[in-house]
RODRENPA-825016 format. One record per residue (C-alpha): residue in one letter; x, y, z. Coordinates in steps of 0.05 Angstrom, whole numbers, plus 32768, in hexadecimal, padded with zeros to 4 digits. Example, Ala and Ser with C-alpha at 12.3 -4.5 7.8 and 13.67 -1.06 7.14 Angstrom:
# residues 2
A80F67FA6809C S81117FEB808F 
This chain:
# residues 70
M81A67FF87E31 K818A7FBE7E08 T814E7FC97DDD I811A7F927DD7 P81097F837D8E E80C27F947D7B K80B47F4B7D66 A80C57F347DAC M80927F627DCB T80587F4B7D9F Q80697F017D97 P805B7ED67DD4 T808F7EA17DE5 P80807E587DD9 N80787E4E7E24 Q80477E877E29 I801D7E697DF0 K801D7E247E11 H800C7E447E55 N7FD17E697E36 L7FB87E277E18 R7FBF7E047E5B K7F977E3C7E7D Q7F607E2A7E4B G7F677DE17E5D Q7F887DCA7E1D T7FCA7DAC7E09 L7FEC7DB87DC6 K7FD47D737DAF Q7F8C7D827DC4 F7F8E7DC67DA2 A7FA97DA77D62 A7F747D707D62 A7F3B7DA17D71 H7F4D7DCD7D36 G7F607D977D05 F7FAB7DA47D04 A7FE47D737D0B Y80067D787D4F R80497D807D2C T80317DBD7D05 V80177DE07D44 S80587DCF7D69 D80837DE97D2F V805C7E2A7D2B I80617E377D76 R80AC7E277D77 G80B87E537D3B V80CF7E1B7D0C R80957E2D7CDE V808C7E777CD4 G80427E717CC6 N803B7EA77C91 F80117E7B7C63 G7FEF7E377C5F E7FE07E0C7C9B G80147E307CC6 R7FEF7E717CBB D7FAD7E507CCE V7FCE7E387D0F R7FE87E7E7D1F L7FA37E9C7D13 K7F807E687D40 L7FB37E757D77 G7FA87EC07D70 L7FF07ECD7D5C P80027F077D2E V80097EF57CE4 N80337F1B7CB2 D80097F2D7C75 
């Protein structure tokens, strides 16, 4: 039997994050503009290209309500 890694249970997928934004009536681009982030930064954080443990990536994770490693 396969075990699901703990990270997978707590971290929503990029599609889940985008779906939640769409339920709120926002696109990634609109979310980025509303919070003063570059679209590319938000996209990179959601896709996992930027980890988001510090700096602007961390700010994006916090605004999205994603867990941040301290």
